[in-house]
PyMOL Python script that loads the backbone (N, CA, C, O; Angstrom):
from pymol import cmd

cmd.read_pdbstr("""\
ATOM      1  N   UNK A   1       0.847  -1.180   0.000  1.00  0.00           N
ATOM      2  CA  UNK A   1       0.000   0.000   0.000  1.00  0.00           C
ATOM      3  C   UNK A   1       0.889   1.238   0.000  1.00  0.00           C
ATOM      4  O   UNK A   1       1.839   1.324   0.778  1.00  0.00           O
ATOM      5  N   UNK A   2       0.583   2.192  -0.867  1.00  0.00           N
ATOM      6  CA  UNK A   2       1.392   3.397  -0.958  1.00  0.00           C
ATOM      7  C   UNK A   2       0.648   4.583  -0.379  1.00  0.00           C
ATOM      8  O   UNK A   2      -0.580   4.595  -0.286  1.00  0.00           O
ATOM      9  N   UNK A   3       1.430   5.580   0.009  1.00  0.00           N
ATOM     10  CA  UNK A   3       0.869   6.801   0.550  1.00  0.00           C
ATOM     11  C   UNK A   3       0.809   7.823  -0.575  1.00  0.00           C
ATOM     12  O   UNK A   3       1.847   8.303  -1.030  1.00  0.00           O
ATOM     13  N   UNK A   4      -0.397   8.164  -1.031  1.00  0.00           N
ATOM     14  CA  UNK A   4      -0.568   9.029  -2.187  1.00  0.00           C
ATOM     15  C   UNK A   4      -0.947  10.453  -1.817  1.00  0.00           C
ATOM     16  O   UNK A   4      -1.779  11.065  -2.486  1.00  0.00           O
ATOM     17  N   UNK A   5      -0.352  10.985  -0.766  1.00  0.00           N
ATOM     18  CA  UNK A   5      -0.607  12.367  -0.411  1.00  0.00           C
ATOM     19  C   UNK A   5       0.008  13.276  -1.462  1.00  0.00           C
ATOM     20  O   UNK A   5       1.104  13.005  -1.953  1.00  0.00           O
ATOM     21  N   UNK A   6      -0.680  14.339  -1.809  1.00  0.00           N
ATOM     22  CA  UNK A   6      -0.153  15.314  -2.754  1.00  0.00           C
ATOM     23  C   UNK A   6       0.809  16.258  -2.043  1.00  0.00           C
ATOM     24  O   UNK A   6       1.822  16.656  -2.618  1.00  0.00           O
ATOM     25  N   UNK A   7       0.509  16.613  -0.822  1.00  0.00           N
ATOM     26  CA  UNK A   7       1.364  17.501  -0.048  1.00  0.00           C
ATOM     27  C   UNK A   7       1.844  16.741   1.181  1.00  0.00           C
ATOM     28  O   UNK A   7       1.046  16.253   1.980  1.00  0.00           O
ATOM     29  N   UNK A   8       3.174  16.651   1.316  1.00  0.00           N
ATOM     30  CA  UNK A   8       3.764  15.937   2.444  1.00  0.00           C
ATOM     31  C   UNK A   8       4.608  16.893   3.271  1.00  0.00           C
ATOM     32  O   UNK A   8       5.277  17.776   2.735  1.00  0.00           O
ATOM     33  N   UNK A   9       4.568  16.707   4.570  1.00  0.00           N
ATOM     34  CA  UNK A   9       5.426  17.458   5.480  1.00  0.00           C
ATOM     35  C   UNK A   9       6.724  16.679   5.621  1.00  0.00           C
ATOM     36  O   UNK A   9       6.718  15.505   5.991  1.00  0.00           O
ATOM     37  N   UNK A  10       7.836  17.340   5.324  1.00  0.00           N
ATOM     38  CA  UNK A  10       9.137  16.686   5.395  1.00  0.00           C
ATOM     39  C   UNK A  10      10.090  17.559   6.202  1.00  0.00           C
ATOM     40  O   UNK A  10       9.797  18.719   6.494  1.00  0.00           O
ATOM     41  N   UNK A  11      11.225  16.986   6.551  1.00  0.00           N
ATOM     42  CA  UNK A  11      12.240  17.752   7.266  1.00  0.00           C
ATOM     43  C   UNK A  11      13.604  17.394   6.714  1.00  0.00           C
ATOM     44  O   UNK A  11      13.808  16.323   6.142  1.00  0.00           O
ATOM     45  N   UNK A  12      14.539  18.323   6.902  1.00  0.00           N
ATOM     46  CA  UNK A  12      15.907  18.046   6.507  1.00  0.00           C
ATOM     47  C   UNK A  12      16.833  18.693   7.526  1.00  0.00           C
ATOM     48  O   UNK A  12      16.492  19.720   8.113  1.00  0.00           O
ATOM     49  N   UNK A  13      17.996  18.101   7.739  1.00  0.00           N
ATOM     50  CA  UNK A  13      18.909  18.631   8.754  1.00  0.00           C
ATOM     51  C   UNK A  13      19.525  19.958   8.324  1.00  0.00           C
ATOM     52  O   UNK A  13      19.769  20.194   7.141  1.00  0.00           O
ATOM     53  N   UNK A  14      19.767  20.812   9.304  1.00  0.00           N
ATOM     54  CA  UNK A  14      20.483  22.061   9.060  1.00  0.00           C
ATOM     55  C   UNK A  14      21.895  21.913   9.611  1.00  0.00           C
ATOM     56  O   UNK A  14      22.219  20.905  10.240  1.00  0.00           O
ATOM     57  N   UNK A  15      22.713  22.895   9.381  1.00  0.00           N
ATOM     58  CA  UNK A  15      24.095  22.826   9.811  1.00  0.00           C
ATOM     59  C   UNK A  15      24.298  22.880  11.307  1.00  0.00           C
ATOM     60  O   UNK A  15      25.325  22.424  11.810  1.00  0.00           O
ATOM     61  N   UNK A  16      23.323  23.436  12.037  1.00  0.00           N
ATOM     62  CA  UNK A  16      23.490  23.603  13.484  1.00  0.00           C
ATOM     63  C   UNK A  16      22.798  22.513  14.302  1.00  0.00           C
ATOM     64  O   UNK A  16      22.647  22.663  15.514  1.00  0.00           O
ATOM     65  N   UNK A  17      22.380  21.434  13.672  1.00  0.00           N
ATOM     66  CA  UNK A  17      21.780  20.324  14.404  1.00  0.00           C
ATOM     67  C   UNK A  17      20.260  20.351  14.457  1.00  0.00           C
ATOM     68  O   UNK A  17      19.649  19.370  14.882  1.00  0.00           O
ATOM     69  N   UNK A  18      19.645  21.425  14.045  1.00  0.00           N
ATOM     70  CA  UNK A  18      18.189  21.497  13.993  1.00  0.00           C
ATOM     71  C   UNK A  18      17.691  20.803  12.734  1.00  0.00           C
ATOM     72  O   UNK A  18      18.490  20.387  11.894  1.00  0.00           O
ATOM     73  N   UNK A  19      16.374  20.676  12.600  1.00  0.00           N
ATOM     74  CA  UNK A  19      15.764  20.130  11.393  1.00  0.00           C
ATOM     75  C   UNK A  19      14.789  21.164  10.852  1.00  0.00           C
ATOM     76  O   UNK A  19      13.930  21.660  11.581  1.00  0.00           O
ATOM     77  N   UNK A  20      14.924  21.486   9.575  1.00  0.00           N
ATOM     78  CA  UNK A  20      14.065  22.452   8.903  1.00  0.00           C
ATOM     79  C   UNK A  20      12.843  21.731   8.352  1.00  0.00           C
ATOM     80  O   UNK A  20      12.974  20.668   7.745  1.00  0.00           O
ATOM     81  N   UNK A  21      11.662  22.294   8.556  1.00  0.00           N
ATOM     82  CA  UNK A  21      10.422  21.698   8.058  1.00  0.00           C
ATOM     83  C   UNK A  21      10.020  22.366   6.744  1.00  0.00           C
ATOM     84  O   UNK A  21      10.125  23.583   6.589  1.00  0.00           O
ATOM     85  N   UNK A  22       9.556  21.539   5.801  1.00  0.00           N
ATOM     86  CA  UNK A  22       9.089  22.066   4.528  1.00  0.00           C
ATOM     87  C   UNK A  22       7.975  21.185   3.989  1.00  0.00           C
ATOM     88  O   UNK A  22       7.806  20.041   4.411  1.00  0.00           O
ATOM     89  N   UNK A  23       7.215  21.742   3.042  1.00  0.00           N
ATOM     90  CA  UNK A  23       6.152  21.001   2.378  1.00  0.00           C
ATOM     91  C   UNK A  23       6.656  20.568   1.008  1.00  0.00           C
ATOM     92  O   UNK A  23       7.256  21.356   0.277  1.00  0.00           O
ATOM     93  N   UNK A  24       6.406  19.316   0.672  1.00  0.00           N
ATOM     94  CA  UNK A  24       6.767  18.749  -0.616  1.00  0.00           C
ATOM     95  C   UNK A  24       5.463  18.543  -1.383  1.00  0.00           C
ATOM     96  O   UNK A  24       4.666  17.675  -1.028  1.00  0.00           O
ATOM     97  N   UNK A  25       5.243  19.335  -2.432  1.00  0.00           N
ATOM     98  CA  UNK A  25       4.022  19.260  -3.234  1.00  0.00           C
ATOM     99  C   UNK A  25       4.344  18.546  -4.538  1.00  0.00           C
ATOM    100  O   UNK A  25       5.193  19.003  -5.304  1.00  0.00           O
ATOM    101  N   UNK A  26       3.672  17.429  -4.794  1.00  0.00           N
ATOM    102  CA  UNK A  26       3.912  16.654  -6.003  1.00  0.00           C
ATOM    103  C   UNK A  26       2.579  16.306  -6.635  1.00  0.00           C
ATOM    104  O   UNK A  26       1.743  15.641  -6.024  1.00  0.00           O
ATOM    105  N   UNK A  27       2.385  16.770  -7.889  1.00  0.00           N
ATOM    106  CA  UNK A  27       1.130  16.508  -8.586  1.00  0.00           C
ATOM    107  C   UNK A  27       1.417  16.388 -10.074  1.00  0.00           C
ATOM    108  O   UNK A  27       1.946  17.315 -10.688  1.00  0.00           O
ATOM    109  N   UNK A  28       1.070  15.253 -10.649  1.00  0.00           N
ATOM    110  CA  UNK A  28       1.208  14.985 -12.078  1.00  0.00           C
ATOM    111  C   UNK A  28       2.612  15.307 -12.589  1.00  0.00           C
ATOM    112  O   UNK A  28       2.769  15.970 -13.614  1.00  0.00           O
ATOM    113  N   UNK A  29       3.617  14.841 -11.877  1.00  0.00           N
ATOM    114  CA  UNK A  29       4.987  15.010 -12.319  1.00  0.00           C
ATOM    115  C   UNK A  29       5.620  16.346 -11.986  1.00  0.00           C
ATOM    116  O   UNK A  29       6.807  16.544 -12.248  1.00  0.00           O
ATOM    117  N   UNK A  30       4.861  17.266 -11.416  1.00  0.00           N
ATOM    118  CA  UNK A  30       5.383  18.583 -11.047  1.00  0.00           C
ATOM    119  C   UNK A  30       5.663  18.591  -9.543  1.00  0.00           C
ATOM    120  O   UNK A  30       4.779  18.282  -8.744  1.00  0.00           O
ATOM    121  N   UNK A  31       6.884  18.942  -9.161  1.00  0.00           N
ATOM    122  CA  UNK A  31       7.268  18.959  -7.750  1.00  0.00           C
ATOM    123  C   UNK A  31       7.646  20.382  -7.356  1.00  0.00           C
ATOM    124  O   UNK A  31       8.366  21.077  -8.074  1.00  0.00           O
ATOM    125  N   UNK A  32       7.142  20.795  -6.203  1.00  0.00           N
ATOM    126  CA  UNK A  32       7.472  22.106  -5.647  1.00  0.00           C
ATOM    127  C   UNK A  32       7.720  21.956  -4.158  1.00  0.00           C
ATOM    128  O   UNK A  32       7.173  21.067  -3.505  1.00  0.00           O
ATOM    129  N   UNK A  33       8.545  22.832  -3.641  1.00  0.00           N
ATOM    130  CA  UNK A  33       8.856  22.836  -2.214  1.00  0.00           C
ATOM    131  C   UNK A  33       8.453  24.176  -1.627  1.00  0.00           C
ATOM    132  O   UNK A  33       8.627  25.221  -2.253  1.00  0.00           O
ATOM    133  N   UNK A  34       7.920  24.132  -0.428  1.00  0.00           N
ATOM    134  CA  UNK A  34       7.620  25.363   0.312  1.00  0.00           C
ATOM    135  C   UNK A  34       8.280  25.233   1.681  1.00  0.00           C
ATOM    136  O   UNK A  34       7.853  24.443   2.523  1.00  0.00           O
ATOM    137  N   UNK A  35       9.322  26.021   1.882  1.00  0.00           N
ATOM    138  CA  UNK A  35      10.007  25.990   3.164  1.00  0.00           C
ATOM    139  C   UNK A  35       9.229  26.850   4.150  1.00  0.00           C
ATOM    140  O   UNK A  35       8.888  27.995   3.854  1.00  0.00           O
ATOM    141  N   UNK A  36       8.952  26.295   5.315  1.00  0.00           N
ATOM    142  CA  UNK A  36       8.072  26.929   6.290  1.00  0.00           C
ATOM    143  C   UNK A  36       8.798  27.823   7.272  1.00  0.00           C
ATOM    144  O   UNK A  36       8.147  28.554   8.019  1.00  0.00           O
ATOM    145  N   UNK A  37      10.112  27.795   7.301  1.00  0.00           N
ATOM    146  CA  UNK A  37      10.915  28.560   8.265  1.00  0.00           C
ATOM    147  C   UNK A  37      10.538  28.180   9.695  1.00  0.00           C
ATOM    148  O   UNK A  37      10.520  29.012  10.602  1.00  0.00           O
ATOM    149  N   UNK A  38      10.239  26.898   9.860  1.00  0.00           N
ATOM    150  CA  UNK A  38       9.986  26.315  11.169  1.00  0.00           C
ATOM    151  C   UNK A  38      11.053  25.252  11.400  1.00  0.00           C
ATOM    152  O   UNK A  38      11.440  24.533  10.478  1.00  0.00           O
ATOM    153  N   UNK A  39      11.524  25.160  12.643  1.00  0.00           N
ATOM    154  CA  UNK A  39      12.644  24.276  12.925  1.00  0.00           C
ATOM    155  C   UNK A  39      12.369  23.417  14.154  1.00  0.00           C
ATOM    156  O   UNK A  39      11.781  23.873  15.135  1.00  0.00           O
ATOM    157  N   UNK A  40      12.808  22.160  14.077  1.00  0.00           N
ATOM    158  CA  UNK A  40      12.771  21.265  15.225  1.00  0.00           C
ATOM    159  C   UNK A  40      14.162  21.261  15.846  1.00  0.00           C
ATOM    160  O   UNK A  40      15.169  21.149  15.147  1.00  0.00           O
ATOM    161  N   UNK A  41      14.201  21.386  17.165  1.00  0.00           N
ATOM    162  CA  UNK A  41      15.483  21.396  17.873  1.00  0.00           C
ATOM    163  C   UNK A  41      15.739  20.006  18.447  1.00  0.00           C
ATOM    164  O   UNK A  41      14.793  19.257  18.688  1.00  0.00           O
ATOM    165  N   UNK A  42      17.004  19.651  18.670  1.00  0.00           N
ATOM    166  CA  UNK A  42      17.284  18.366  19.314  1.00  0.00           C
ATOM    167  C   UNK A  42      16.637  18.311  20.694  1.00  0.00           C
ATOM    168  O   UNK A  42      16.729  19.263  21.468  1.00  0.00           O
ATOM    169  N   UNK A  43      15.989  17.202  20.993  1.00  0.00           N
ATOM    170  CA  UNK A  43      15.236  17.089  22.244  1.00  0.00           C
ATOM    171  C   UNK A  43      16.149  16.659  23.383  1.00  0.00           C
ATOM    172  O   UNK A  43      16.393  15.472  23.597  1.00  0.00           O
ATOM    173  N   UNK A  44      16.642  17.649  24.102  1.00  0.00           N
ATOM    174  CA  UNK A  44      17.493  17.367  25.250  1.00  0.00           C
ATOM    175  C   UNK A  44      16.736  17.530  26.563  1.00  0.00           C
ATOM    176  O   UNK A  44      17.081  16.911  27.570  1.00  0.00           O
ATOM    177  N   UNK A  45      15.703  18.368  26.545  1.00  0.00           N
ATOM    178  CA  UNK A  45      14.922  18.616  27.753  1.00  0.00           C
ATOM    179  C   UNK A  45      13.441  18.476  27.427  1.00  0.00           C
ATOM    180  O   UNK A  45      13.051  18.353  26.266  1.00  0.00           O
ATOM    181  N   UNK A  46      12.634  18.499  28.468  1.00  0.00           N
ATOM    182  CA  UNK A  46      11.186  18.416  28.280  1.00  0.00           C
ATOM    183  C   UNK A  46      10.667  19.644  27.534  1.00  0.00           C
ATOM    184  O   UNK A  46       9.748  19.533  26.723  1.00  0.00           O
ATOM    185  N   UNK A  47      11.249  20.807  27.802  1.00  0.00           N
ATOM    186  CA  UNK A  47      10.796  22.025  27.112  1.00  0.00           C
ATOM    187  C   UNK A  47      11.117  21.952  25.616  1.00  0.00           C
ATOM    188  O   UNK A  47      10.357  22.470  24.797  1.00  0.00           O
ATOM    189  N   UNK A  48      12.238  21.313  25.251  1.00  0.00           N
ATOM    190  CA  UNK A  48      12.542  21.112  23.831  1.00  0.00           C
ATOM    191  C   UNK A  48      11.481  20.236  23.181  1.00  0.00           C
ATOM    192  O   UNK A  48      11.029  20.526  22.073  1.00  0.00           O
ATOM    193  N   UNK A  49      11.082  19.171  23.857  1.00  0.00           N
ATOM    194  CA  UNK A  49      10.065  18.255  23.321  1.00  0.00           C
ATOM    195  C   UNK A  49       8.737  18.980  23.141  1.00  0.00           C
ATOM    196  O   UNK A  49       8.063  18.802  22.126  1.00  0.00           O
ATOM    197  N   UNK A  50       8.356  19.805  24.129  1.00  0.00           N
ATOM    198  CA  UNK A  50       7.099  20.546  24.032  1.00  0.00           C
ATOM    199  C   UNK A  50       7.156  21.574  22.908  1.00  0.00           C
ATOM    200  O   UNK A  50       6.172  21.774  22.197  1.00  0.00           O
ATOM    201  N   UNK A  51       8.303  22.222  22.746  1.00  0.00           N
ATOM    202  CA  UNK A  51       8.455  23.196  21.663  1.00  0.00           C
ATOM    203  C   UNK A  51       8.328  22.500  20.316  1.00  0.00           C
ATOM    204  O   UNK A  51       7.679  23.024  19.411  1.00  0.00           O
ATOM    205  N   UNK A  52       8.940  21.322  20.169  1.00  0.00           N
ATOM    206  CA  UNK A  52       8.844  20.573  18.918  1.00  0.00           C
ATOM    207  C   UNK A  52       7.414  20.126  18.640  1.00  0.00           C
ATOM    208  O   UNK A  52       6.977  20.139  17.489  1.00  0.00           O
ATOM    209  N   UNK A  53       6.686  19.735  19.667  1.00  0.00           N
ATOM    210  CA  UNK A  53       5.282  19.347  19.482  1.00  0.00           C
ATOM    211  C   UNK A  53       4.464  20.526  18.974  1.00  0.00           C
ATOM    212  O   UNK A  53       3.650  20.371  18.063  1.00  0.00           O
ATOM    213  N   UNK A  54       4.675  21.709  19.556  1.00  0.00           N
ATOM    214  CA  UNK A  54       3.957  22.906  19.100  1.00  0.00           C
ATOM    215  C   UNK A  54       4.326  23.256  17.662  1.00  0.00           C
ATOM    216  O   UNK A  54       3.465  23.627  16.865  1.00  0.00           O
ATOM    217  N   UNK A  55       5.611  23.135  17.338  1.00  0.00           N
ATOM    218  CA  UNK A  55       6.069  23.439  15.986  1.00  0.00           C
ATOM    219  C   UNK A  55       5.460  22.468  14.982  1.00  0.00           C
ATOM    220  O   UNK A  55       5.024  22.888  13.910  1.00  0.00           O
ATOM    221  N   UNK A  56       5.424  21.184  15.308  1.00  0.00           N
ATOM    222  CA  UNK A  56       4.818  20.197  14.411  1.00  0.00           C
ATOM    223  C   UNK A  56       3.319  20.416  14.250  1.00  0.00           C
ATOM    224  O   UNK A  56       2.768  20.218  13.167  1.00  0.00           O
ATOM    225  N   UNK A  57       2.671  20.823  15.325  1.00  0.00           N
ATOM    226  CA  UNK A  57       1.241  21.101  15.245  1.00  0.00           C
ATOM    227  C   UNK A  57       0.979  22.272  14.294  1.00  0.00           C
ATOM    228  O   UNK A  57       0.049  22.223  13.488  1.00  0.00           O
ATOM    229  N   UNK A  58       1.797  23.321  14.387  1.00  0.00           N
ATOM    230  CA  UNK A  58       1.658  24.460  13.481  1.00  0.00           C
ATOM    231  C   UNK A  58       1.954  24.049  12.044  1.00  0.00           C
ATOM    232  O   UNK A  58       1.236  24.448  11.128  1.00  0.00           O
ATOM    233  N   UNK A  59       3.000  23.259  11.837  1.00  0.00           N
ATOM    234  CA  UNK A  59       3.361  22.811  10.491  1.00  0.00           C
ATOM    235  C   UNK A  59       2.244  21.961   9.880  1.00  0.00           C
ATOM    236  O   UNK A  59       1.937  22.107   8.697  1.00  0.00           O
ATOM    237  N   UNK A  60       1.640  21.087  10.665  1.00  0.00           N
ATOM    238  CA  UNK A  60       0.524  20.270  10.153  1.00  0.00           C
ATOM    239  C   UNK A  60      -0.690  21.127   9.837  1.00  0.00           C
ATOM    240  O   UNK A  60      -1.403  20.841   8.875  1.00  0.00           O
ATOM    241  N   UNK A  61      -0.946  22.163  10.611  1.00  0.00           N
ATOM    242  CA  UNK A  61      -2.060  23.070  10.322  1.00  0.00           C
ATOM    243  C   UNK A  61      -1.819  23.781   8.988  1.00  0.00           C
ATOM    244  O   UNK A  61      -2.744  23.943   8.192  1.00  0.00           O
ATOM    245  N   UNK A  62      -0.583  24.201   8.747  1.00  0.00           N
ATOM    246  CA  UNK A  62      -0.243  24.844   7.474  1.00  0.00           C
ATOM    247  C   UNK A  62      -0.418  23.841   6.334  1.00  0.00           C
ATOM    248  O   UNK A  62      -0.944  24.192   5.277  1.00  0.00           O
ATOM    249  N   UNK A  63       0.018  22.602   6.538  1.00  0.00           N
ATOM    250  CA  UNK A  63      -0.119  21.559   5.515  1.00  0.00           C
ATOM    251  C   UNK A  63      -1.593  21.329   5.164  1.00  0.00           C
ATOM    252  O   UNK A  63      -1.950  21.261   3.988  1.00  0.00           O
ATOM    253  N   UNK A  64      -2.436  21.212   6.177  1.00  0.00           N
ATOM    254  CA  UNK A  64      -3.857  20.973   5.923  1.00  0.00           C
ATOM    255  C   UNK A  64      -4.501  22.153   5.207  1.00  0.00           C
ATOM    256  O   UNK A  64      -5.377  21.956   4.365  1.00  0.00           O
ATOM    257  N   UNK A  65      -4.080  23.385   5.529  1.00  0.00           N
ATOM    258  CA  UNK A  65      -4.616  24.562   4.853  1.00  0.00           C
ATOM    259  C   UNK A  65      -4.177  24.580   3.385  1.00  0.00           C
ATOM    260  O   UNK A  65      -4.979  24.874   2.499  1.00  0.00           O
ATOM    261  N   UNK A  66      -2.911  24.267   3.132  1.00  0.00           N
ATOM    262  CA  UNK A  66      -2.411  24.226   1.750  1.00  0.00           C
ATOM    263  C   UNK A  66      -3.108  23.119   0.959  1.00  0.00           C
ATOM    264  O   UNK A  66      -3.391  23.292  -0.227  1.00  0.00           O
ATOM    265  N   UNK A  67      -3.387  21.990   1.602  1.00  0.00           N
ATOM    266  CA  UNK A  67      -4.097  20.900   0.927  1.00  0.00           C
ATOM    267  C   UNK A  67      -5.508  21.334   0.555  1.00  0.00           C
ATOM    268  O   UNK A  67      -5.963  21.079  -0.560  1.00  0.00           O
ATOM    269  N   UNK A  68      -6.196  21.983   1.476  1.00  0.00           N
ATOM    270  CA  UNK A  68      -7.554  22.467   1.189  1.00  0.00           C
ATOM    271  C   UNK A  68      -7.526  23.496   0.058  1.00  0.00           C
ATOM    272  O   UNK A  68      -8.373  23.455  -0.835  1.00  0.00           O
ATOM    273  N   UNK A  69      -6.564  24.416   0.089  1.00  0.00           N
ATOM    274  CA  UNK A  69      -6.442  25.414  -0.975  1.00  0.00           C
ATOM    275  C   UNK A  69      -6.161  24.747  -2.320  1.00  0.00           C
ATOM    276  O   UNK A  69      -6.717  25.144  -3.344  1.00  0.00           O
ATOM    277  N   UNK A  70      -5.288  23.723  -2.312  1.00  0.00           N
ATOM    278  CA  UNK A  70      -4.949  23.021  -3.549  1.00  0.00           C
ATOM    279  C   UNK A  70      -6.189  22.395  -4.177  1.00  0.00           C
ATOM    280  O   UNK A  70      -6.441  22.575  -5.368  1.00  0.00           O
ATOM    281  N   UNK A  71      -6.960  21.664  -3.384  1.00  0.00           N
ATOM    282  CA  UNK A  71      -8.137  20.997  -3.937  1.00  0.00           C
ATOM    283  C   UNK A  71      -9.237  21.993  -4.297  1.00  0.00           C
ATOM    284  O   UNK A  71      -9.978  21.762  -5.252  1.00  0.00           O
ATOM    285  N   UNK A  72      -9.359  23.080  -3.565  1.00  0.00           N
ATOM    286  CA  UNK A  72     -10.319  24.118  -3.953  1.00  0.00           C
ATOM    287  C   UNK A  72      -9.956  24.699  -5.312  1.00  0.00           C
ATOM    288  O   UNK A  72     -10.825  24.886  -6.162  1.00  0.00           O
ATOM    289  N   UNK A  73      -8.672  24.986  -5.518  1.00  0.00           N
ATOM    290  CA  UNK A  73      -8.236  25.500  -6.819  1.00  0.00           C
ATOM    291  C   UNK A  73      -8.410  24.456  -7.915  1.00  0.00           C
ATOM    292  O   UNK A  73      -8.822  24.789  -9.026  1.00  0.00           O
ATOM    293  N   UNK A  74      -8.103  23.207  -7.616  1.00  0.00           N
ATOM    294  CA  UNK A  74      -8.196  22.130  -8.599  1.00  0.00           C
ATOM    295  C   UNK A  74      -9.621  21.948  -9.103  1.00  0.00           C
ATOM    296  O   UNK A  74      -9.834  21.740 -10.298  1.00  0.00           O
ATOM    297  N   UNK A  75     -10.592  22.023  -8.210  1.00  0.00           N
ATOM    298  CA  UNK A  75     -11.985  21.789  -8.579  1.00  0.00           C
ATOM    299  C   UNK A  75     -12.786  23.071  -8.775  1.00  0.00           C
ATOM    300  O   UNK A  75     -14.004  23.018  -8.940  1.00  0.00           O
ATOM    301  N   UNK A  76     -12.116  24.223  -8.759  1.00  0.00           N
ATOM    302  CA  UNK A  76     -12.777  25.476  -9.109  1.00  0.00           C
ATOM    303  C   UNK A  76     -13.602  26.109  -8.017  1.00  0.00           C
ATOM    304  O   UNK A  76     -14.442  26.963  -8.302  1.00  0.00           O
ATOM    305  N   UNK A  77     -13.390  25.719  -6.779  1.00  0.00           N
ATOM    306  CA  UNK A  77     -14.117  26.356  -5.687  1.00  0.00           C
ATOM    307  C   UNK A  77     -13.355  27.596  -5.240  1.00  0.00           C
ATOM    308  O   UNK A  77     -12.125  27.587  -5.180  1.00  0.00           O
ATOM    309  N   UNK A  78     -14.076  28.651  -4.931  1.00  0.00           N
ATOM    310  CA  UNK A  78     -13.373  29.844  -4.436  1.00  0.00           C
ATOM    311  C   UNK A  78     -12.803  29.565  -3.052  1.00  0.00           C
ATOM    312  O   UNK A  78     -13.430  28.888  -2.237  1.00  0.00           O
ATOM    313  N   UNK A  79     -11.621  30.088  -2.796  1.00  0.00           N
ATOM    314  CA  UNK A  79     -11.020  29.913  -1.494  1.00  0.00           C
ATOM    315  C   UNK A  79     -10.543  31.260  -0.976  1.00  0.00           C
ATOM    316  O   UNK A  79     -10.206  32.152  -1.754  1.00  0.00           O
ATOM    317  N   UNK A  80     -10.516  31.398   0.321  1.00  0.00           N
ATOM    318  CA  UNK A  80     -10.010  32.616   0.934  1.00  0.00           C
ATOM    319  C   UNK A  80      -8.503  32.514   0.993  1.00  0.00           C
ATOM    320  O   UNK A  80      -7.964  31.650   1.684  1.00  0.00           O
ATOM    321  N   UNK A  81      -7.823  33.378   0.282  1.00  0.00           N
ATOM    322  CA  UNK A  81      -6.362  33.402   0.329  1.00  0.00           C
ATOM    323  C   UNK A  81      -5.939  34.721   0.932  1.00  0.00           C
ATOM    324  O   UNK A  81      -6.320  35.793   0.462  1.00  0.00           O
ATOM    325  N   UNK A  82      -5.149  34.625   1.974  1.00  0.00           N
ATOM    326  CA  UNK A  82      -4.632  35.824   2.603  1.00  0.00           C
ATOM    327  C   UNK A  82      -3.396  36.258   1.861  1.00  0.00           C
ATOM    328  O   UNK A  82      -2.497  35.455   1.610  1.00  0.00           O
ATOM    329  N   UNK A  83      -3.347  37.537   1.506  1.00  0.00           N
ATOM    330  CA  UNK A  83      -2.169  38.060   0.797  1.00  0.00           C
ATOM    331  C   UNK A  83      -1.135  38.558   1.769  1.00  0.00           C
ATOM    332  O   UNK A  83      -0.078  39.033   1.355  1.00  0.00           O
TER     333      UNK A  83
END
""", "prot")
cmd.dss("prot")
cmd.show_as("cartoon", "prot")
cmd.util.cbc("prot")
cmd.orient("prot")
């Protein structure tokens, strides 16, 4: 079974040990990246873990909003886009 999400939340390591979060958008052979400027820090303390949980929650909210916007545009529904 494969995971056929159009927009995936991914991370990549940075030079200082953190992980940068970005969205990977892939549809019909076209790939785009949206870097969120959100970072996960190495979990050394409980406060680091809580900060990472909050950051992931925000990143997932952005992902779900981008997914809704994508499908609204795809099927011609008007969507509220903040400029």
